C-alpha positions, 0 to 999 in steps of 0.5 A, spaced: 088 794 652 082 790 651 080 792 658 079 799 656 072 801 655 071 805 649 065 809 651 067 813 657 062 818 656 056 813 657 057 813 664 061 816 670 063 809 673 066 807 666 070 813 665 073 812 672 074 805 671 079 807 665 082 812 669 084 807 675 086 802 669 091 807 667 094 809 674 094 801 676 098 800 669 103 806 671 104 803 678 105 796 676 109 797 669 112 803 670 114 803 677 111 810 679 110 811 686 103 812 689 105 819 691 107 821 684 100 818 682 093 823 681 087 820 684 081 819 679 077 824 681 082 829 680 082 828 672 075 826 672 072 833 676 078 837 673 080 838 681 087 838 681 090 838 673 097 840 676 097 833 679 095 830 673 100 833 669 105 831 674 103 824 673 104 824 666 111 828 667 113 822 671 111 817 667 114 820 661 121 820 665 120 813 667 126 808 665 121 803 661 118 809 657 125 812 656 127 805 653 121 805 648 121 813 647 124 820 646 124 824 653 118 827 655 115 832 659 121 836 663 121 834 671 122 840 675 122 840 683 119 847 683 111 849 684 107 851 678 107 859 678 101 863 680 098 863 673 099 856 672 095 854 678 089 859 676 089 855 669 089 848 673 083 851 678 079 854 673 079 848 668 072 845 671 069 852 670 071 852 663 069 845 661 062 842 661 060 835 660 057 837 653 063 840 651 067 834 653 062 829 650 062 833 643 070 833 644 070 825 645 065 824 640 069 828 635 075 824 636 072 817 636 
């Protein structure tokens, strides 16, 4: 965990580096397939939060996670509903950089 940068709100590249480290760990240590991973920009820009949730769901159902923890998110083959898609698509409009910074600083 020493590689994780503790102050990602200071710079975009640090935040993206943290996201890439998370994705690398998902791939190398939890054996998630490339097709199950989101792209760093999908989380950073809130552009495809459905794919981020898909990755978290797959991570929670991985063999390594299941041996260490209780079962996590359910895995479904169905597509998100229209309402769910609208929620994911509007996240970028709902969250500003100032709100993110305030949230991050509150939870240090």
